[in-house]
C-alpha positions as CSV (number, residue, x, y, z in Angstrom):
1,M,-18.3,-24.7,-19.8
2,R,-17.0,-21.0,-19.2
3,K,-14.3,-20.9,-16.5
4,R,-14.9,-19.4,-13.1
5,I,-12.3,-16.9,-11.9
6,V,-12.7,-15.8,-8.0
7,I,-10.8,-12.8,-6.9
8,I,-10.4,-11.9,-3.0
9,G,-9.9,-8.4,-2.4
10,G,-11.2,-5.3,-4.0
11,G,-8.0,-3.1,-3.3
12,F,-5.5,-1.8,-6.0
13,A,-4.7,-5.3,-6.9
14,G,-8.0,-6.8,-6.8
15,I,-9.8,-4.2,-9.0
16,T,-6.9,-4.0,-11.5
17,A,-7.0,-7.8,-11.8
18,M,-10.7,-7.5,-12.5
19,H,-10.4,-4.7,-15.0
20,T,-7.8,-6.5,-16.8
21,L,-9.8,-9.8,-17.1
22,K,-12.6,-7.7,-18.5
23,K,-10.4,-6.3,-21.1
24,L,-8.8,-9.6,-22.1
25,L,-11.6,-12.3,-21.6
26,R,-14.8,-10.2,-21.4
27,H,-17.7,-12.8,-20.7
28,E,-15.8,-15.9,-21.9
29,V,-15.3,-16.5,-18.4
30,D,-17.4,-16.0,-14.9
31,V,-15.5,-13.5,-12.6
32,T,-16.6,-13.0,-9.1
33,L,-15.0,-10.6,-6.7
34,I,-15.4,-11.3,-2.8
35,D,-14.5,-8.4,-0.2
36,Y,-16.1,-7.8,3.2
37,R,-16.2,-3.9,2.5
38,S,-18.5,-2.1,0.6
39,N,-15.8,0.6,-0.6
40,T,-12.6,0.4,-2.7
41,L,-10.1,2.6,-0.8
42,N,-7.7,4.9,-2.8
43,K,-4.9,4.9,0.0
44,P,-2.8,7.5,-1.3
45,R,-5.4,10.1,-0.7
46,L,-5.4,9.2,3.0
47,P,-2.9,11.7,4.2
48,D,-5.1,14.6,2.8
49,V,-8.2,13.2,4.8
50,A,-5.8,13.2,7.9
51,I,-3.9,16.6,7.7
52,K,-6.1,18.5,5.5
53,G,-9.5,17.3,6.7
54,E,-10.6,16.4,3.2
55,S,-13.8,14.2,3.2
56,V,-12.9,10.4,3.6
57,E,-15.5,9.8,0.8
58,H,-13.0,11.3,-1.5
59,A,-10.6,8.5,-0.8
60,R,-13.1,5.5,-1.6
61,F,-15.7,4.5,-4.1
62,L,-18.5,2.1,-3.9
63,M,-16.8,-1.3,-5.1
64,K,-20.2,-2.6,-6.6
65,K,-20.1,0.4,-9.1
66,A,-16.9,-0.7,-10.2
67,V,-18.1,-4.8,-10.6
68,K,-21.3,-3.6,-12.2
69,H,-19.3,-1.6,-14.8
70,D,-17.4,-4.7,-15.7
71,D,-20.8,-6.8,-15.7
72,Y,-19.2,-9.3,-13.0
73,Q,-20.4,-10.6,-9.8
74,L,-19.6,-8.9,-6.1
75,I,-20.0,-10.9,-3.0
76,Q,-19.7,-8.6,-0.1
77,E,-18.8,-11.3,2.4
78,T,-15.8,-12.3,4.6
79,V,-13.7,-15.3,3.7
80,I,-12.9,-17.6,6.7
81,K,-11.5,-20.7,5.0
82,I,-10.0,-21.7,1.7
83,N,-9.5,-25.4,0.6
84,P,-7.0,-25.0,-2.2
85,K,-6.9,-28.7,-3.0
86,E,-10.7,-28.9,-3.5
87,Q,-10.9,-25.2,-5.1
88,K,-13.5,-24.2,-2.5
89,I,-13.7,-20.9,-0.5
90,F,-15.8,-20.7,2.8
91,L,-17.7,-17.4,3.8
92,K,-18.5,-16.2,7.2
93,E,-22.4,-16.4,6.7
94,G,-22.2,-20.0,5.5
95,G,-21.7,-19.9,1.7
96,I,-19.0,-22.0,-0.3
97,E,-17.8,-20.8,-3.5
98,G,-16.0,-22.9,-6.0
99,Y,-13.5,-21.8,-8.5
100,D,-11.1,-22.8,-11.5
101,Y,-8.8,-20.0,-10.8
102,L,-8.4,-17.8,-7.8
103,I,-6.5,-14.5,-7.5
104,L,-5.6,-13.5,-3.9
105,A,-5.4,-9.9,-3.3
106,P,-6.6,-9.1,0.3
107,G,-4.1,-6.8,1.3
108,V,-2.9,-7.3,4.8
109,E,-4.2,-6.6,8.4
110,K,-2.9,-3.3,10.1
111,Y,-1.8,-4.7,13.5
112,Y,-2.4,-1.5,15.8
113,A,-3.0,-3.9,18.8
114,G,0.6,-5.2,18.2
115,I,1.8,-1.5,19.9
116,E,1.0,-1.1,23.7
117,G,-0.9,1.9,24.2
118,F,-2.0,2.7,20.4
119,I,-5.5,2.3,21.0
120,E,-5.3,5.0,23.6
121,Y,-2.6,7.3,22.6
122,G,-1.5,6.3,19.0
123,Y,-2.5,7.5,15.8
124,S,-2.1,6.3,11.9
125,V,-3.0,7.3,8.3
126,C,-3.2,3.8,7.1
127,D,-7.0,3.1,6.6
128,D,-10.2,5.2,6.4
129,I,-10.8,4.9,10.3
130,Q,-7.5,5.9,11.5
131,A,-7.2,8.8,8.9
132,P,-10.2,10.8,10.1
133,R,-9.5,10.0,13.8
134,L,-5.9,11.7,13.3
135,Y,-7.4,14.8,11.9
136,R,-10.0,15.2,14.8
137,R,-7.0,14.9,17.3
138,L,-5.1,17.8,15.2
139,Q,-8.0,20.1,15.8
140,T,-7.3,20.1,19.5
141,F,-3.5,19.5,19.6
142,K,-1.9,22.3,21.4
143,G,1.8,21.4,20.5
144,G,4.7,19.3,21.6
145,P,7.1,16.8,20.1
146,V,5.9,14.6,17.2
147,F,7.0,11.3,16.2
148,I,6.2,9.6,12.8
149,G,7.5,6.3,11.8
150,S,6.8,2.6,11.0
151,M,7.0,-0.7,12.6
152,P,9.2,-3.6,11.0
153,Y,8.4,-6.1,8.3
154,E,9.1,-9.7,8.6
155,S,9.8,-11.5,5.4
156,G,10.0,-15.1,4.6
157,I,12.6,-17.2,2.6
158,R,10.8,-18.9,-0.1
159,V,11.0,-16.2,-2.8
160,D,13.9,-14.1,-4.1
161,A,12.5,-10.6,-2.7
162,P,14.5,-7.8,-1.3
163,K,15.1,-7.8,2.6
164,L,13.6,-4.7,3.9
165,I,13.1,-3.9,7.4
166,A,10.5,-1.1,6.8
167,P,7.5,-2.1,4.5
168,C,7.0,1.2,3.1
169,E,7.9,4.7,4.1
170,G,6.4,6.9,1.5
171,P,3.7,7.6,3.9
172,V,5.9,8.6,6.8
173,G,7.7,11.2,4.3
174,E,4.2,12.5,2.9
175,V,2.6,13.0,6.3
176,M,5.9,14.5,8.0
177,F,6.2,17.0,5.1
178,M,2.2,17.7,5.3
179,L,2.1,17.8,9.0
180,K,5.0,20.5,9.2
181,E,2.8,22.9,6.9
182,F,-0.2,22.2,9.4
183,L,1.9,23.1,12.3
184,R,3.2,26.2,10.4
185,K,0.1,27.6,9.7
186,K,-1.6,26.9,13.2
187,G,1.6,28.8,14.9
188,L,2.8,25.6,16.6
189,S,5.9,24.7,14.4
190,E,8.3,25.9,16.7
191,S,6.6,24.2,19.9
192,S,6.1,21.0,17.9
193,P,9.5,19.5,16.5
194,I,8.8,16.5,14.1
195,T,11.1,13.5,14.4
196,A,10.9,10.6,11.9
197,F,12.0,7.3,13.0
198,T,12.6,4.0,11.2
199,P,13.4,0.5,12.2
200,A,16.1,0.3,9.5
201,K,19.5,1.4,9.6
202,I,18.8,4.1,7.0
203,F,15.6,5.9,6.1
204,F,13.9,5.0,2.9
205,E,16.1,1.9,2.6
206,D,14.1,1.2,-0.8
207,V,15.7,3.6,-2.7
208,G,19.2,4.8,-3.7
209,D,21.5,7.5,-2.4
210,D,20.4,10.1,-5.0
211,V,16.7,10.0,-3.8
212,R,17.8,9.5,-0.2
213,N,20.1,12.5,-0.3
214,A,17.2,14.6,-2.1
215,V,14.8,13.7,0.5
216,G,17.3,14.3,3.2
217,A,17.9,17.7,2.0
218,I,14.2,18.8,2.3
219,M,13.9,17.3,5.9
220,K,17.2,19.3,6.8
221,K,15.4,22.3,5.2
222,E,12.3,21.7,7.1
223,R,14.2,20.9,10.3
224,I,12.7,17.4,10.8
225,G,14.7,15.2,12.8
226,L,15.7,11.2,12.1
227,L,16.3,8.5,14.3
228,T,17.1,5.2,12.9
229,E,17.1,1.5,14.2
230,K,14.1,2.5,16.4
231,I,11.3,-0.1,17.1
232,V,8.4,1.2,19.1
233,S,7.6,-1.1,22.1
234,K,4.9,1.0,23.8
235,I,3.4,4.6,24.0
236,D,1.6,6.4,26.5
237,S,0.0,9.9,27.1
238,E,3.8,11.6,27.5
239,R,6.2,9.4,25.9
240,I,7.3,6.9,23.3
241,Y,9.2,3.9,24.0
242,F,11.7,1.9,21.8
243,K,12.7,-1.7,22.2
244,D,16.4,-0.5,22.8
245,G,15.4,0.8,26.3
246,T,15.1,4.4,25.2
247,S,12.2,6.9,25.1
248,E,11.3,10.4,24.0
249,L,8.9,12.8,25.4
250,C,6.1,12.8,22.6
251,A,2.7,14.8,22.4
252,L,1.7,13.1,19.0
253,P,2.8,9.5,17.8
254,I,1.9,8.6,14.1
255,I,2.7,5.2,13.5
256,L,2.5,2.8,10.3
257,P,1.7,-0.4,12.3
258,Q,3.1,-3.9,11.6
259,Y,1.7,-5.8,8.3
260,K,-0.1,-8.9,9.7
261,P,-1.1,-11.4,7.1
262,Y,-4.7,-13.0,7.2
263,E,-5.2,-16.0,9.4
264,F,-7.3,-17.9,6.5
265,L,-4.3,-17.9,4.2
266,M,-2.0,-19.1,6.7
267,E,-4.4,-21.9,7.8
268,A,-4.9,-22.9,4.1
269,G,-1.5,-23.6,3.5
270,L,-0.9,-20.7,0.9
271,T,1.9,-18.7,2.8
272,D,5.5,-18.8,3.5
273,E,6.7,-19.0,7.1
274,A,6.3,-15.3,7.6
275,G,2.6,-15.3,6.5
276,F,3.0,-14.0,3.0
277,I,2.0,-15.7,-0.4
278,P,5.2,-17.3,-2.3
279,T,4.7,-17.0,-5.9
280,D,6.8,-17.0,-9.2
281,N,7.4,-13.9,-11.2
282,Q,4.0,-14.4,-13.2
283,M,2.2,-14.4,-9.9
284,R,1.6,-17.8,-9.9
285,H,1.6,-19.7,-6.7
286,L,4.7,-22.0,-6.1
287,D,2.3,-24.8,-4.9
288,F,-1.1,-24.4,-6.7
289,K,-0.9,-23.7,-10.3
290,N,-4.6,-22.3,-10.4
291,V,-3.8,-19.8,-7.5
292,F,-2.4,-16.4,-8.2
293,A,-1.5,-13.7,-6.0
294,A,-1.1,-9.7,-6.0
295,G,-0.4,-6.9,-3.7
296,D,0.5,-6.7,0.0
297,A,-0.4,-10.1,0.5
298,T,2.5,-11.5,-1.5
299,A,6.1,-12.3,-0.6
300,L,7.3,-10.6,-3.9
301,S,5.6,-7.2,-3.1
302,V,8.6,-5.5,-1.2
303,P,8.1,-3.1,-0.4
304,K,4.1,-3.0,0.1
305,L,3.5,-0.3,-2.4
306,G,0.4,0.2,-4.5
307,H,2.3,0.7,-7.7
308,I,3.8,-2.8,-7.3
309,A,0.4,-4.4,-6.4
310,V,-1.0,-2.9,-9.7
311,V,2.1,-4.5,-11.6
312,Q,1.4,-7.8,-10.0
313,A,-2.3,-7.7,-10.6
314,E,-1.9,-7.2,-14.4
315,I,0.8,-9.9,-14.6
316,A,-1.6,-12.4,-12.9
317,A,-4.7,-11.4,-14.8
318,K,-2.8,-11.8,-18.3
319,T,-1.0,-15.2,-17.3
320,I,-4.5,-16.4,-16.4
321,A,-5.9,-15.5,-19.9
322,S,-2.6,-17.0,-21.6
323,D,-3.6,-20.3,-19.7
324,L,-7.1,-20.1,-21.4
325,G,-5.8,-19.9,-24.9
326,K,-5.5,-16.1,-25.3
327,K,-2.4,-14.7,-27.3
328,V,-1.2,-12.3,-24.5
329,R,2.2,-10.7,-23.9
330,I,2.8,-11.3,-20.2
331,P,4.9,-8.4,-19.0
332,A,8.1,-9.1,-17.2
333,F,7.9,-8.3,-13.5
334,E,10.1,-5.6,-13.2
335,P,9.0,-3.5,-10.1
336,A,9.9,0.1,-9.2
337,I,9.5,2.6,-6.4
338,L,6.7,5.2,-7.6
339,C,5.2,7.6,-4.9
340,V,4.3,11.1,-4.7
341,M,4.8,12.9,-1.4
342,E,2.9,16.0,-1.2
343,R,4.5,18.9,1.0
344,S,3.1,22.1,1.1
345,N,1.4,25.1,-1.3
346,M,0.8,22.7,-4.2
347,Q,4.3,21.3,-3.7
348,A,5.1,17.6,-4.0
349,T,8.0,15.4,-4.4
350,M,7.7,12.3,-6.5
351,I,10.1,9.4,-6.4
352,Y,11.0,6.9,-9.1
353,S,13.6,4.4,-8.3
354,N,14.4,0.8,-9.2
355,I,18.0,0.6,-7.8
356,L,16.5,-1.9,-5.2
357,Y,15.7,-4.4,-8.2
358,G,19.2,-4.1,-9.8
359,R,18.5,-1.3,-12.1
360,N,19.9,2.3,-12.3
361,L,17.3,4.8,-12.3
362,D,16.8,6.7,-8.9
363,E,15.3,10.0,-9.5
364,T,13.0,12.7,-7.8
365,L,10.8,15.3,-9.3
366,N,10.1,18.3,-7.0
367,G,7.2,21.3,-7.3
368,H,4.1,21.8,-8.8
369,M,4.3,19.3,-11.5
370,A,4.8,16.4,-9.0
371,F,1.8,17.8,-6.9
372,I,-0.2,17.8,-10.1
373,M,0.7,14.2,-11.0
374,K,-0.6,13.1,-7.5
375,W,-4.0,15.0,-7.9
376,S,-4.4,13.7,-11.8
377,F,-3.9,10.0,-10.5
378,D,-6.3,10.3,-7.4
379,F,-9.2,12.1,-9.8
380,Y,-8.7,9.5,-12.5
381,Y,-8.6,6.4,-10.4
382,N,-11.8,7.6,-8.5
383,F,-13.5,8.7,-11.5
384,T,-12.8,5.8,-13.5
385,R,-13.8,3.3,-10.8
386,G,-10.3,1.8,-10.5
387,H,-8.7,1.9,-13.7
388,M,-4.9,3.0,-13.8
389,P,-3.7,5.8,-16.0
390,P,-2.4,4.5,-19.6
391,K,0.8,2.7,-19.7
392,F,2.2,5.4,-21.7
393,A,2.2,8.0,-19.0
394,E,4.5,6.0,-16.8
395,N,6.7,5.1,-19.9
396,L,7.2,9.1,-20.6
397,L,7.9,9.8,-17.1
398,V,10.5,7.1,-17.1
399,K,12.0,8.5,-20.4
400,Y,12.1,12.1,-19.0
401,L,13.7,11.2,-15.6
402,S,16.4,9.1,-17.6
403,R,17.6,12.2,-19.2
404,K,18.0,14.3,-16.1
């Protein structure tokens, strides 16, 4: 009898896991993807939606097209419960799905409600609801102080992962640079000073000094301010308030909210004390050997970054294929920080750093080439329905940066 593999979540990690299983196992197994959404979201495209007004449809594609292309099954439903001992998944509308292997890739909830006043006065770029909402606000923005930053991340202790306070600050960097150009074109740059803030002691704590100094130099040139060790407590129509008792005049607060794990994972006993899924380096759950995880929901995903989610998903799928008797080389889990921050006039800054993980590459690539890299990835990902660019492209990039 063919084994049944269920993937929960159709984001970067879930789609990558599905495509990898198709490549390795084809129809030797039954694969089902479950997600409550109809669309897969290309999150790196969301700043273009929020600042440039690009159609949100350019940042997503129908999940069923990706699943149909692999000739697998899609269930568009909400998971409400998992019983890992009985290997059962319970759905909101009453269905029960069994599995032989389970890949958990649901991502995390963005906890906007955790910030007092956010619903009325706050903005973000973290999903396909908030990004268009920010763009609409910018169309009526008349100027005033702008603050951009993130809420803190709480991690558990079951796995050996870096302990960061900020979950991912790449989007903060990209939005502040893109917004600076937007305000300049609108004639609002002088009346709308931009300040970035971070809950950590240093901004961009997940990279080394070389990258951090390079980003800092651009911020200085663009006259973007910085506040460290600042955690938002609330916002209102005039000010942004921090937990240290300070506050600042603020006409536009843009915040990456706290990442909140899904309740059904915690209730199933599949998470650590902070709510994230503990796995080994082959992405196998520490307590349930037929359960795997990839992406933001995992405790090993630090920071919460699409590139790391993809690496984890490929490892999880290849480990399952190996369990099923395929001769597969399972990659070592060697994450790196890889992101591209668009700035202005087809300029961008690409970051590649593995300093956080005990290695020695910490570089930036600036200019048109970095912009083309971002545009090329976005086009390729959407056009191929969630396939990643060939691995040799990243290998060439690393080789080039190592020689700088």
